[in-house]
Every structure is written in C-alpha cells, then in structure tokens.
PAGULO-796064 format. One record per atom (N, C-alpha, C): z, x, y; atom name. Coordinates in steps of 0.1 Angstrom, whole numbers. Layout:
BEGIN
Z, X, Y, CA
...
END
This chain:
BEGIN
-178, -421, 97, N
-169, -421, 84, CA
-171, -407, 73, C
-185, -406, 73, N
-186, -395, 63, CA
-181, -381, 66, C
-181, -378, 78, N
-179, -370, 85, CA
-163, -364, 85, C
-155, -377, 88, N
-139, -378, 88, CA
-135, -377, 76, C
-144, -378, 62, N
-140, -377, 51, CA
-140, -361, 47, C
-151, -357, 50, N
-154, -343, 48, CA
-141, -332, 55, C
-139, -338, 65, N
-128, -331, 73, CA
-115, -332, 65, C
-111, -344, 60, N
-100, -348, 51, CA
-102, -339, 40, C
-110, -332, 34, N
-111, -328, 20, CA
-114, -312, 22, C
-114, -308, 33, N
-119, -295, 35, CA
-107, -287, 41, C
-108, -276, 39, N
-98, -263, 43, CA
-103, -257, 57, C
-100, -257, 70, N
-104, -253, 79, CA
-98, -241, 84, C
-105, -231, 92, N
-98, -222, 102, CA
-99, -223, 114, C
-90, -223, 124, N
-97, -222, 139, CA
-93, -205, 144, C
-96, -205, 156, N
-91, -189, 160, CA
-85, -189, 174, C
-74, -179, 176, N
-67, -178, 188, CA
-70, -166, 196, C
-74, -164, 206, N
-77, -155, 213, CA
-68, -143, 211, C
-56, -144, 211, N
-47, -134, 211, CA
-46, -128, 194, C
-53, -132, 186, N
-50, -128, 172, CA
-68, -124, 167, C
-70, -118, 161, N
-81, -110, 158, CA
-86, -115, 145, C
-75, -121, 137, N
-79, -126, 123, CA
-76, -145, 123, C
-82, -148, 114, N
-84, -165, 113, CA
-71, -171, 107, C
-66, -182, 114, N
-55, -191, 113, CA
-59, -201, 101, C
-57, -203, 90, N
-60, -214, 82, CA
-51, -226, 83, C
-59, -238, 82, N
-51, -248, 86, CA
-54, -260, 76, C
-46, -266, 67, N
-48, -271, 59, CA
-49, -289, 65, C
-59, -293, 67, N
-61, -307, 70, CA
-55, -317, 60, C
-58, -317, 47, N
-54, -328, 40, CA
-60, -324, 22, C
-54, -325, 14, N
-57, -322, 2, CA
-54, -333, -8, C
-63, -341, -13, N
-60, -355, -21, CA
-54, -350, -37, C
-58, -338, -40, N
-54, -333, -52, CA
-45, -322, -52, C
-31, -328, -54, N
-18, -319, -50, CA
-21, -309, -61, C
-20, -295, -57, N
-18, -281, -64, CA
-31, -278, -63, C
-43, -284, -60, N
-53, -277, -55, CA
-60, -270, -45, C
-61, -258, -42, N
-64, -252, -29, CA
-81, -254, -28, C
-83, -261, -16, N
-96, -266, -14, CA
-105, -252, -9, C
-118, -255, -11, N
-128, -243, -4, CA
-128, -244, 10, C
-124, -231, 15, N
-126, -230, 27, CA
-142, -232, 35, C
-141, -239, 47, N
-153, -239, 53, CA
-155, -228, 63, C
-167, -219, 63, N
-168, -208, 72, CA
-165, -213, 86, C
-162, -202, 94, N
-162, -204, 109, CA
-172, -201, 116, C
-171, -194, 128, N
-181, -188, 140, CA
-188, -176, 131, C
-200, -172, 134, N
-210, -160, 130, CA
-201, -150, 125, C
-192, -147, 134, N
-183, -135, 136, CA
-172, -135, 123, C
-172, -146, 116, N
-162, -142, 107, CA
-161, -133, 96, C
-147, -132, 94, N
-148, -117, 81, CA
-153, -122, 69, C
-155, -112, 60, N
-159, -115, 48, CA
-151, -127, 39, C
-158, -135, 33, N
-152, -150, 24, CA
-153, -142, 14, C
-141, -141, 1, N
-141, -138, -12, CA
-134, -150, -19, C
-138, -147, -34, N
-132, -154, -44, CA
-119, -146, -51, C
-110, -152, -50, N
-99, -143, -54, CA
-96, -142, -71, C
-94, -133, -79, N
-93, -131, -93, CA
-78, -129, -100, C
-73, -124, -87, N
-58, -121, -92, CA
-51, -116, -79, C
-38, -122, -77, N
-29, -117, -67, CA
-15, -112, -70, C
-10, -102, -64, N
3, -100, -68, CA
13, -109, -63, C
26, -110, -69, N
34, -122, -62, CA
48, -113, -53, C
44, -117, -41, N
54, -108, -33, CA
66, -114, -29, C
77, -113, -33, N
89, -122, -30, CA
94, -123, -15, C
91, -113, -9, N
97, -110, 8, CA
88, -122, 16, C
74, -121, 11, N
65, -131, 20, CA
69, -146, 16, C
72, -147, 5, N
73, -160, -3, CA
88, -167, 2, C
94, -158, 4, N
110, -163, 11, CA
106, -167, 25, C
97, -161, 31, N
93, -165, 45, CA
88, -179, 47, C
81, -185, 34, N
76, -193, 33, CA
84, -207, 31, C
95, -205, 28, N
104, -215, 27, CA
111, -223, 39, C
110, -215, 50, N
114, -218, 63, CA
100, -223, 69, C
90, -225, 64, N
77, -229, 72, CA
71, -241, 67, C
63, -248, 72, N
53, -258, 69, CA
51, -259, 53, C
54, -268, 46, N
51, -266, 31, CA
39, -269, 29, C
31, -272, 37, N
14, -274, 35, CA
10, -260, 35, C
16, -250, 37, N
6, -237, 41, CA
11, -229, 27, C
4, -223, 23, N
8, -212, 13, CA
6, -198, 22, C
15, -188, 18, N
15, -179, 27, CA
7, -164, 21, C
5, -156, 32, N
-6, -144, 27, CA
1, -136, 17, C
-7, -131, 8, N
-2, -121, -3, CA
-13, -112, -2, C
-14, -101, -7, N
-26, -91, -7, CA
-35, -95, -21, C
-47, -98, -17, N
-57, -107, -26, CA
-68, -96, -33, C
-74, -99, -43, N
-85, -96, -51, CA
-94, -103, -53, C
-107, -101, -49, N
-118, -110, -52, CA
-124, -110, -66, C
-129, -119, -70, N
-136, -117, -83, CA
-149, -119, -86, C
-158, -112, -72, N
-173, -112, -72, CA
-179, -101, -77, C
-170, -92, -85, N
-170, -79, -91, CA
-177, -67, -80, C
-177, -71, -68, N
-182, -61, -60, CA
-172, -54, -48, C
-163, -63, -46, N
-154, -59, -33, CA
-138, -61, -40, C
-128, -50, -36, N
-114, -51, -38, CA
-109, -51, -25, C
-102, -61, -20, N
-98, -60, -8, CA
-84, -62, -3, C
-77, -54, 7, N
-69, -56, 12, CA
-66, -66, 23, C
-62, -77, 23, N
-68, -88, 32, CA
-56, -89, 45, C
-59, -90, 54, N
-51, -93, 68, CA
-55, -105, 73, C
-46, -114, 67, N
-47, -127, 71, CA
-33, -130, 80, C
-35, -138, 90, N
-23, -141, 97, CA
-12, -144, 88, C
1, -138, 83, N
8, -142, 73, CA
17, -154, 77, C
18, -156, 94, N
28, -168, 94, CA
21, -180, 94, C
7, -180, 94, N
0, -194, 92, CA
-8, -194, 86, C
-12, -180, 78, N
-23, -182, 66, CA
-21, -185, 50, C
-31, -183, 45, N
-31, -187, 29, CA
-32, -176, 20, C
-22, -176, 9, N
-28, -165, 2, CA
-28, -168, -13, C
-19, -178, -19, N
-22, -184, -30, CA
-32, -196, -32, C
-45, -189, -32, N
-57, -198, -29, CA
-67, -192, -39, C
-78, -200, -38, N
-91, -198, -46, CA
-97, -187, -38, C
-98, -189, -27, N
-110, -183, -20, CA
-99, -180, -4, C
-101, -168, 1, N
-94, -161, 15, CA
-107, -154, 22, C
-103, -149, 33, N
-111, -140, 42, CA
-107, -128, 44, C
-114, -117, 46, N
-110, -104, 47, CA
-118, -96, 58, C
-117, -84, 61, N
-125, -78, 68, CA
-130, -68, 59, C
-143, -64, 62, N
-153, -56, 50, CA
-147, -44, 50, C
-143, -39, 63, N
-138, -26, 62, CA
-127, -22, 54, C
-120, -34, 54, N
-107, -31, 44, CA
-107, -33, 29, C
-123, -33, 23, N
-126, -33, 11, CA
-127, -22, 6, C
-131, -20, -9, N
-135, -8, -15, CA
-141, -13, -29, C
-148, -8, -36, N
-155, -14, -46, CA
-145, -11, -60, C
-145, -23, -66, N
-136, -20, -81, CA
-146, -19, -88, C
-143, -6, -96, N
-150, -2, -110, CA
-149, -11, -121, C
-160, -12, -128, N
-156, -22, -140, CA
-142, -18, -149, C
-140, -3, -148, N
-130, 5, -156, CA
-115, -2, -152, C
-116, -10, -142, N
-103, -15, -135, CA
-102, -26, -134, C
-93, -33, -141, N
-93, -48, -144, CA
-89, -54, -130, C
-91, -68, -127, N
-87, -74, -116, CA
-74, -74, -115, C
-67, -76, -126, N
-51, -74, -125, CA
-46, -64, -120, C
-51, -52, -129, N
-47, -39, -126, CA
-47, -36, -111, C
-57, -40, -103, N
-60, -34, -92, CA
-55, -41, -84, C
-48, -56, -86, N
-43, -65, -78, CA
-31, -61, -69, C
-24, -52, -75, N
-10, -47, -70, CA
-12, -35, -63, C
-25, -28, -59, N
-27, -15, -51, CA
-25, -19, -37, C
-32, -29, -33, N
-31, -29, -16, CA
-19, -28, -8, C
-8, -36, -14, N
6, -35, -9, CA
17, -27, -14, C
17, -29, -29, N
26, -19, -36, CA
21, -3, -35, C
7, -2, -41, N
3, 12, -42, CA
1, 20, -30, C
-6, 13, -19, N
-4, 17, -6, CA
9, 19, 0, C
18, 13, -1, N
31, 14, 5, CA
36, 27, -2, C
35, 30, -15, N
39, 40, -21, CA
34, 52, -18, C
19, 53, -16, N
10, 63, -12, CA
15, 67, 5, C
15, 57, 9, N
18, 64, 25, CA
33, 69, 27, C
41, 64, 20, N
55, 68, 20, CA
57, 84, 16, C
50, 88, 7, N
48, 98, -1, CA
43, 109, 5, C
32, 105, 12, N
21, 116, 18, CA
22, 116, 32, C
22, 105, 40, N
23, 105, 53, CA
38, 106, 61, C
47, 99, 53, N
61, 99, 59, CA
65, 110, 50, C
67, 114, 39, N
77, 124, 32, CA
66, 138, 33, C
54, 139, 37, N
48, 151, 36, CA
41, 157, 23, C
42, 151, 12, N
41, 154, -1, CA
24, 152, -2, C
18, 167, -5, N
5, 167, -12, CA
3, 162, -25, C
-7, 155, -27, N
-5, 149, -41, CA
-17, 157, -51, C
-16, 172, -48, N
-26, 178, -57, CA
-15, 194, -61, C
-5, 191, -61, N
6, 201, -64, CA
9, 214, -57, C
1, 213, -42, N
2, 222, -32, CA
15, 221, -26, C
17, 235, -17, N
27, 231, -6, CA
43, 234, -15, C
54, 238, -9, N
64, 239, -16, CA
72, 228, -24, C
77, 230, -32, N
85, 219, -42, CA
92, 212, -32, C
94, 200, -34, N
105, 190, -30, CA
111, 181, -39, C
123, 179, -35, N
134, 172, -43, CA
133, 154, -37, C
128, 147, -47, N
128, 132, -43, CA
135, 125, -51, C
141, 117, -42, N
147, 105, -51, CA
142, 91, -49, C
136, 84, -56, N
131, 71, -57, CA
141, 60, -63, C
143, 51, -53, N
153, 43, -59, CA
144, 28, -64, C
152, 21, -71, N
143, 11, -80, CA
130, 11, -85, C
131, 22, -92, N
120, 30, -97, CA
109, 22, -107, C
117, 11, -111, N
107, 3, -121, CA
103, -8, -115, C
105, -10, -104, N
98, -22, -95, CA
82, -17, -92, C
78, -29, -85, N
62, -26, -79, CA
59, -14, -73, C
68, -11, -60, N
67, 0, -54, CA
69, 13, -61, C
83, 13, -68, N
88, 23, -74, CA
80, 29, -85, C
74, 21, -94, N
66, 27, -106, CA
55, 35, -100, C
48, 29, -90, N
36, 37, -85, CA
44, 50, -77, C
53, 48, -67, N
58, 60, -60, CA
63, 74, -71, C
70, 68, -86, N
71, 80, -93, CA
57, 85, -97, C
51, 78, -103, N
33, 86, -107, CA
30, 92, -97, C
29, 84, -86, N
20, 93, -73, CA
33, 107, -67, C
43, 106, -71, N
52, 119, -67, CA
49, 130, -76, C
46, 129, -88, N
45, 138, -99, CA
30, 142, -99, C
23, 137, -90, N
9, 143, -88, CA
10, 154, -77, C
22, 156, -71, N
23, 165, -63, CA
35, 175, -67, C
38, 187, -59, N
47, 197, -64, CA
64, 191, -60, C
66, 183, -69, N
79, 175, -69, CA
89, 177, -80, C
101, 176, -76, N
114, 173, -89, CA
118, 156, -85, C
112, 148, -93, N
120, 132, -91, CA
131, 129, -96, C
140, 125, -91, N
150, 115, -96, CA
150, 101, -93, C
154, 94, -102, N
150, 80, -100, CA
160, 69, -103, C
162, 59, -97, N
172, 49, -104, CA
167, 35, -106, C
171, 31, -117, N
168, 15, -122, CA
180, 14, -131, C
177, -1, -139, N
188, -4, -149, CA
186, 0, -160, C
197, 1, -167, N
199, 7, -182, CA
186, 4, -190, C
180, -8, -191, N
169, -12, -200, CA
157, -7, -195, C
156, 0, -183, N
142, 6, -180, CA
142, 23, -180, C
155, 29, -183, N
154, 44, -181, CA
144, 50, -189, C
143, 44, -203, N
129, 50, -211, CA
114, 49, -202, C
117, 37, -197, N
105, 32, -191, CA
99, 41, -179, C
109, 46, -173, N
108, 51, -158, CA
107, 66, -162, C
113, 70, -174, N
111, 84, -180, CA
94, 87, -183, C
90, 77, -186, N
78, 75, -194, CA
65, 80, -181, C
70, 73, -170, N
61, 74, -159, CA
62, 89, -152, C
72, 96, -158, N
71, 110, -152, CA
81, 115, -143, C
93, 105, -140, N
106, 113, -135, CA
112, 122, -141, C
118, 129, -136, N
126, 143, -143, CA
138, 140, -147, C
143, 131, -136, N
158, 128, -138, CA
159, 110, -136, C
169, 107, -146, N
168, 88, -141, CA
184, 85, -144, C
186, 78, -132, N
200, 73, -131, CA
199, 58, -134, C
212, 52, -140, N
213, 40, -142, CA
222, 36, -129, C
217, 27, -122, N
224, 24, -107, CA
237, 16, -110, C
240, 13, -121, N
251, 5, -124, CA
264, 16, -126, C
261, 28, -131, N
270, 39, -133, CA
275, 43, -121, C
288, 52, -122, N
294, 58, -111, CA
285, 66, -104, C
277, 75, -115, N
270, 87, -107, CA
257, 78, -102, C
252, 69, -105, N
241, 62, -104, CA
242, 56, -93, C
253, 47, -88, N
257, 40, -76, CA
260, 50, -67, C
268, 65, -68, N
265, 73, -61, CA
254, 82, -55, C
242, 77, -65, N
230, 85, -63, CA
230, 102, -64, C
240, 105, -70, N
240, 119, -75, CA
232, 126, -84, C
221, 135, -80, N
214, 141, -90, CA
220, 148, -99, C
216, 144, -116, N
223, 152, -127, CA
224, 164, -124, C
214, 173, -118, N
213, 184, -119, CA
221, 191, -103, C
225, 184, -99, N
230, 188, -85, CA
221, 190, -77, C
211, 185, -76, N
198, 189, -63, CA
202, 178, -51, C
200, 185, -38, N
200, 178, -29, CA
185, 171, -27, C
186, 163, -19, N
174, 155, -19, CA
166, 157, -5, C
152, 163, -4, N
145, 164, 9, CA
140, 149, 15, C
137, 140, 4, N
132, 130, 7, CA
134, 117, 0, C
140, 104, 3, N
144, 97, -5, CA
133, 82, -2, C
123, 81, -14, N
118, 66, -12, CA
127, 54, -15, C
130, 47, -3, N
142, 39, -9, CA
136, 26, -8, C
134, 20, -22, N
128, 9, -26, CA
137, -6, -29, C
151, 1, -27, N
160, -9, -33, CA
166, -15, -19, C
180, -24, -21, N
185, -29, -9, CA
199, -27, -11, C
206, -28, 2, N
218, -30, 3, CA
228, -12, -4, C
220, -5, 0, N
225, 9, -1, CA
232, 15, 12, C
244, 17, 18, N
248, 24, 30, CA
243, 34, 32, C
242, 43, 42, N
238, 54, 48, CA
248, 66, 42, C
261, 57, 41, N
271, 66, 38, CA
269, 76, 23, C
262, 65, 17, N
260, 69, 2, CA
247, 79, -1, C
236, 75, 12, N
226, 87, 9, CA
233, 101, 17, C
237, 100, 27, N
236, 113, 36, CA
247, 123, 29, C
253, 122, 18, N
258, 137, 12, CA
250, 140, 1, C
243, 133, -3, N
231, 137, -11, CA
217, 144, -5, C
218, 142, 8, N
203, 147, 15, CA
205, 162, 16, C
195, 171, 18, N
193, 185, 20, CA
194, 184, 34, C
196, 198, 40, N
199, 200, 55, CA
190, 190, 63, C
175, 189, 61, N
165, 179, 70, CA
162, 167, 62, C
171, 164, 52, N
168, 152, 45, CA
163, 138, 52, C
155, 134, 46, N
152, 121, 52, CA
152, 108, 41, C
153, 95, 47, N
156, 82, 39, CA
144, 76, 46, C
133, 73, 35, N
121, 62, 41, CA
125, 53, 33, C
129, 42, 42, N
133, 27, 39, CA
123, 15, 38, C
118, 13, 29, N
107, 3, 26, CA
113, -13, 28, C
123, -13, 28, N
129, -28, 30, CA
141, -27, 42, C
139, -21, 52, N
151, -22, 62, CA
154, -34, 68, C
167, -35, 67, N
177, -46, 73, CA
181, -42, 84, C
191, -51, 92, N
199, -46, 103, CA
206, -37, 104, C
209, -33, 93, N
219, -20, 92, CA
213, -10, 91, C
203, -8, 84, N
193, 2, 86, CA
186, 6, 100, C
182, -4, 104, N
174, -2, 118, CA
188, 5, 129, C
199, 2, 126, N
209, 5, 135, CA
213, 19, 134, C
215, 24, 117, N
212, 38, 114, CA
200, 48, 119, C
187, 39, 120, N
179, 49, 123, CA
177, 50, 138, C
185, 41, 148, N
184, 43, 161, CA
196, 53, 165, C
207, 52, 160, N
217, 61, 160, CA
213, 77, 160, C
209, 76, 146, N
203, 95, 139, CA
190, 95, 151, C
186, 86, 155, N
173, 93, 166, CA
179, 97, 180, C
191, 89, 183, N
196, 91, 198, CA
207, 102, 193, C
210, 105, 183, N
220, 119, 185, CA
214, 130, 178, C
200, 129, 176, N
192, 140, 174, CA
196, 147, 157, C
202, 140, 149, N
205, 142, 138, CA
194, 147, 127, C
193, 158, 122, N
185, 164, 112, CA
182, 154, 98, C
192, 148, 97, N
194, 140, 83, CA
190, 124, 91, C
178, 119, 88, N
174, 106, 92, CA
171, 95, 82, C
174, 82, 89, N
168, 72, 81, CA
155, 64, 87, C
141, 62, 82, N
132, 60, 88, CA
127, 48, 84, C
127, 37, 89, N
117, 25, 82, CA
103, 28, 81, C
98, 22, 71, N
84, 23, 66, CA
78, 11, 71, C
65, 12, 77, N
55, 2, 83, CA
43, 5, 75, C
39, -3, 65, N
24, 0, 60, CA
12, -2, 71, C
4, 10, 69, N
-8, 9, 81, CA
-16, 10, 71, C
-26, 1, 63, N
-35, -1, 53, CA
-47, 7, 60, C
-52, 16, 49, N
-65, 23, 51, CA
-73, 21, 40, C
-88, 18, 45, N
-97, 17, 31, CA
-95, 32, 22, C
-98, 43, 30, N
-100, 53, 24, CA
-87, 57, 15, C
-76, 54, 15, N
-63, 54, 8, CA
-65, 44, -6, C
-70, 32, -1, N
-71, 21, -13, CA
-80, 28, -21, C
-93, 34, -19, N
-103, 38, -25, CA
-96, 50, -34, C
-90, 56, -29, N
-83, 67, -34, CA
-73, 66, -47, C
-65, 54, -45, N
-59, 49, -52, CA
-66, 44, -63, C
-77, 34, -65, N
-86, 29, -72, CA
-92, 40, -80, C
-93, 51, -75, N
-102, 62, -85, CA
-93, 67, -91, C
-81, 68, -89, N
-68, 72, -98, CA
-66, 63, -108, C
-67, 53, -106, N
-66, 41, -119, CA
-78, 44, -128, C
-90, 45, -123, N
-103, 46, -133, CA
-100, 60, -140, C
-92, 70, -133, N
-93, 83, -139, CA
-82, 82, -151, C
-73, 73, -150, N
-62, 71, -160, CA
-50, 79, -155, C
-48, 83, -143, N
-42, 94, -134, CA
-29, 82, -128, C
-31, 69, -126, N
-21, 60, -120, CA
-24, 49, -130, C
-15, 40, -132, N
-15, 28, -139, CA
-6, 19, -134, C
-10, 6, -134, N
-2, -6, -128, CA
3, -10, -141, C
15, -12, -142, N
23, -19, -149, CA
25, -33, -147, C
21, -46, -155, N
22, -57, -155, CA
32, -63, -159, C
42, -67, -153, N
55, -74, -159, CA
52, -87, -164, C
43, -96, -156, N
39, -110, -163, CA
30, -114, -156, C
18, -122, -161, N
8, -130, -156, CA
12, -144, -154, C
6, -152, -145, N
11, -168, -144, CA
-4, -173, -135, C
-7, -182, -141, N
-18, -191, -134, CA
-15, -198, -121, C
-26, -200, -112, N
-21, -205, -101, CA
-13, -219, -98, C
-16, -227, -111, N
-11, -240, -113, CA
6, -236, -115, C
8, -225, -119, N
21, -223, -125, CA
30, -211, -113, C
25, -213, -102, N
31, -201, -92, CA
45, -203, -93, C
51, -214, -95, N
65, -215, -95, CA
72, -207, -105, C
65, -204, -116, N
70, -195, -125, CA
73, -181, -120, C
63, -175, -114, N
59, -163, -106, CA
69, -161, -99, C
75, -175, -91, N
83, -175, -79, CA
99, -169, -88, C
101, -177, -98, N
114, -179, -108, CA
116, -166, -112, C
105, -157, -117, N
104, -145, -120, CA
110, -133, -112, C
103, -138, -99, N
105, -127, -88, CA
119, -130, -85, C
123, -140, -82, N
138, -144, -76, CA
149, -137, -88, C
146, -136, -101, N
155, -131, -107, CA
156, -116, -106, C
147, -108, -98, N
149, -95, -96, CA
150, -84, -104, C
144, -88, -119, N
144, -77, -128, CA
131, -75, -131, C
119, -78, -127, N
110, -75, -129, CA
104, -61, -132, C
99, -58, -143, N
90, -41, -143, CA
78, -43, -141, C
76, -37, -132, N
62, -34, -124, CA
59, -48, -116, C
46, -54, -115, N
40, -62, -108, CA
43, -77, -115, C
45, -88, -107, N
41, -100, -112, CA
27, -103, -106, C
18, -107, -114, N
6, -113, -111, CA
1, -129, -112, C
-6, -132, -100, N
-6, -148, -100, CA
-24, -146, -102, C
-29, -156, -113, N
-43, -156, -114, CA
-51, -169, -114, C
-57, -172, -101, N
-64, -183, -97, CA
-70, -188, -108, C
END
C-alpha cells in the first residue's frame, strides 16, 4: 500500500529505445496546480535541475491544447541552483516544462554569472540562440563588425526573437531596417535599428526601406507575409530566413530550390550549441545584449502568461517563475 501511495504522488519518467531523452509521465497529483518532484531514473539520467524561470512560448503551448491535459509541455528552462544555465532537450511531445524540476544534458548547460538574473537569462536558450543562429550561421554576419556591410530586415523586431536579433545584428557591420507596431517604434530604435517601419502603414506592409535599400537578408520573425512582398525588396542574392515557416513558406522554399533561384526563402531550425549560449550569456554580462521582459508571472498563474502571449503584442519576453 505504501509503495502504491508513493507511485501515486510521484512524477516519474520512462525511457524509449528510439529516444535519447526522457519522457515524463504524471501518474497522479492530488494537489491541483502543484508540480511534483521528479523521481530520478537510471544511473545514466541527465542532470536534474531546479527551475528559477522559464520563458512562455506560445507555439509550444498551442501544441499542448491538442494533447493530454495532464501533461505540461516543454519550454526552455533555467535552473535556480546558481551553477547551471541550461537549454533543455526534453521530449516536447510528452515532456514537462512548466514545472519546478526538469532534466537536461550537462553539455547543454553553461554557467550563469551573478550579474545575470534568472529572468534575464531565461529567454536566451530559445529566442537568443535562434536570433544568433539566423544572423551568424544562416545570414553569414560576423558579430565583430568585420566583413562587408549587409542590409538586414528584421520583422516583428519588438518580439522575443526580434529584439535580440536587432541587438546582435548591430554588433556586426550591418544596416538594420526593422518592423513593429507604432507603439514600439521608439523601443526598437533604442535597440539600435537604423530604420523602423510601422507594419500597419502602406510602406511598412510593403517592407520598403525608407532609404531605398535592398535587403541582403531578412530575419523573418513575423507571420503571414507572402513571398511576393519580400521578393521586390531583396538584393540580387537576397535571402529570407523564416523562423516560423508555414505550408506556404515551405512550398516557396521548395520552388526556389528546384528552380535554382538566387533569391530564396529558407526555413530556420534551431540547432542548440552550448558554446553559442555561453557567448550570449557573456554578452548580457558585459551589457552588450539585454533581455527585455514584457511581464513576469508565477507558475500558479501561468494562464495569465498564456493570455498575454495569445494577445500577440508582448514587447520582449514573457517569463514564468516557479
């Protein structure tokens, strides 16, 4: 009876041969809203961490609504033991994220210095790394001002990925045009953007640079902008790096590849690397990169973070703190 009771009160995880990371399975929780402490699995288990903050990611939470309601879904996580700052690779289809504890691989963690708060750092593993990869690996921009100048367009520049992308792009030899809503124009300018467009104006909707520049690369953080709008604004070899590609974008990607077009749309898939995360943390510590926090919510009020995210007008990141 005692053993059965422990099983009912515990959060356990099982292993599947075809998956290298754990699947969390909630057996039972008698206290609604409380996330139980996980029971470690085999000796080869990854690092178990205590969470101090996590950014709220709308796309992943939308997946949650179609799945078992007893499962919280994976967000990138930040532990509160003052030693590690992880990007967590948990099975997002079965795993947990809005929780007090989680597991990760140690190679995907870096030290969080005292100068960087948990809330400031929490957004870096997904939003920060995505912006960094899109600019450096995909668009080929050096973040030390070396190389030829490139004209860059960043859409949804006041959002989670966008506000990092503007700051990182300006560490390189770039001219940055950015789009956002009217209320965030001054904010995006303060991040370093050279030109800012209100996306609701005719020129903003057409993505036309006020100075008439053609874009060598577009870091596309928004949605529902057709290829026909991007194409006339691109340079001869201009590329659109789509961070939220839908079916239409994937079709454009395929067509441009098959026709050997110099102007292309390319979907971006984040490949997390510990060294890149370490680089971003150091930038935050040195004051060269900042996390703008739209709002903070307690874990017990995660539904408020959901409502704020669905509204679609957050400036910077929405943070959940257990």
